[in-house]
C-alpha positions as a Markdown table, in Angstrom:
| # | Residue | x | y | z |
|---|---|---|---|---|
| 1 | Met | 1.6 | 66.3 | -35.0 |
| 2 | Thr | 0.2 | 62.6 | -34.3 |
| 3 | Cys | -3.6 | 61.3 | -35.9 |
| 4 | Pro | -5.1 | 59.6 | -33.0 |
| 5 | Arg | -6.2 | 57.2 | -35.8 |
| 6 | Cys | -3.2 | 55.8 | -37.4 |
| 7 | Gln | -0.3 | 57.2 | -34.5 |
| 8 | Met | 1.9 | 58.4 | -37.5 |
| 9 | Asp | 3.5 | 61.8 | -37.6 |
| 10 | Gly | 2.0 | 63.9 | -40.0 |
| 11 | Lys | -0.5 | 67.1 | -40.7 |
| 12 | Leu | -3.6 | 66.7 | -39.8 |
| 13 | Lys | -6.9 | 68.7 | -40.9 |
| 14 | Lys | -10.4 | 68.5 | -39.7 |
| 15 | Arg | -11.6 | 66.7 | -42.4 |
| 16 | Pro | -15.2 | 67.4 | -44.4 |
| 17 | Phe | -17.4 | 64.2 | -43.7 |
| 18 | Gly | -21.0 | 64.0 | -43.5 |
| 19 | Glu | -23.4 | 62.7 | -40.6 |
| 20 | Gln | -24.6 | 59.8 | -42.6 |
| 21 | Ala | -20.8 | 58.9 | -43.8 |
| 22 | Ile | -19.7 | 59.6 | -40.1 |
| 23 | Ala | -22.4 | 57.2 | -38.9 |
| 24 | Ala | -21.4 | 54.6 | -41.4 |
| 25 | Leu | -17.9 | 54.7 | -40.9 |
| 26 | Val | -18.5 | 54.7 | -36.6 |
| 27 | Val | -20.8 | 51.9 | -37.5 |
| 28 | Trp | -18.4 | 49.9 | -39.7 |
| 29 | Gly | -15.4 | 50.0 | -37.8 |
| 30 | Glu | -13.4 | 52.5 | -39.9 |
| 31 | Leu | -14.0 | 55.2 | -37.2 |
| 32 | Asp | -13.5 | 55.5 | -33.0 |
| 33 | Gln | -16.3 | 57.4 | -32.0 |
| 34 | Arg | -13.7 | 59.3 | -29.9 |
| 35 | Leu | -12.0 | 60.7 | -33.2 |
| 36 | Val | -15.4 | 62.3 | -34.3 |
| 37 | Asp | -14.5 | 65.6 | -34.8 |
| 38 | Gln | -10.6 | 65.3 | -34.8 |
| 39 | Pro | -8.1 | 66.3 | -37.4 |
| 40 | Ile | -7.0 | 62.8 | -38.9 |
| 41 | Cys | -3.9 | 63.1 | -41.1 |
| 42 | Glu | -4.0 | 62.7 | -45.6 |
| 43 | Asp | -3.2 | 58.8 | -45.6 |
| 44 | Cys | -7.1 | 57.9 | -43.3 |
| 45 | Tyr | -8.6 | 60.6 | -44.4 |
| 46 | Glu | -7.5 | 58.6 | -48.1 |
| 47 | Glu | -8.5 | 55.2 | -46.5 |
| 48 | Leu | -11.8 | 56.1 | -45.3 |
| 49 | Arg | -13.0 | 58.2 | -48.2 |
| 50 | Glu | -11.6 | 55.0 | -50.5 |
| 51 | Thr | -14.3 | 52.9 | -47.6 |
| 52 | Leu | -16.9 | 55.6 | -48.3 |
| 53 | Ile | -16.9 | 55.1 | -52.1 |
| 54 | Glu | -16.7 | 51.1 | -51.9 |
| 55 | Arg | -19.1 | 50.7 | -49.4 |
| 56 | Glu | -21.7 | 53.6 | -50.6 |
| 57 | Ser | -24.7 | 51.5 | -51.2 |
| 58 | Glu | -24.6 | 50.7 | -47.6 |
| 59 | Ile | -24.3 | 54.1 | -46.3 |
| 60 | Pro | -28.2 | 54.9 | -45.4 |
| 61 | Asn | -28.1 | 51.4 | -43.7 |
| 62 | Ala | -25.5 | 52.2 | -41.1 |
| 63 | Ala | -26.8 | 55.3 | -40.6 |
| 64 | Gln | -30.3 | 54.4 | -40.2 |
| 65 | Thr | -28.8 | 51.5 | -37.8 |
| 66 | Val | -27.5 | 54.8 | -35.8 |
| 67 | Gly | -30.5 | 56.8 | -35.8 |
| 68 | Gln | -32.3 | 53.6 | -34.2 |
| 69 | Ala | -29.9 | 53.0 | -31.5 |
| 70 | Ser | -30.0 | 57.1 | -29.8 |
């Protein structure tokens, strides 16, 4: 199957990101809102996971930004 994030063929799987992590990834432009509940490939998962680890201290602020926009 084709990954909706990177358009590469591979095995897709729904990934276990929490709400704050997803909100941060969307705010940072790392994950398109329409892909939130879509399965992604292992490479994209690892890339997003690394981004979350690198920017861990920014997650609460990013999640708060989403909450204020609602």
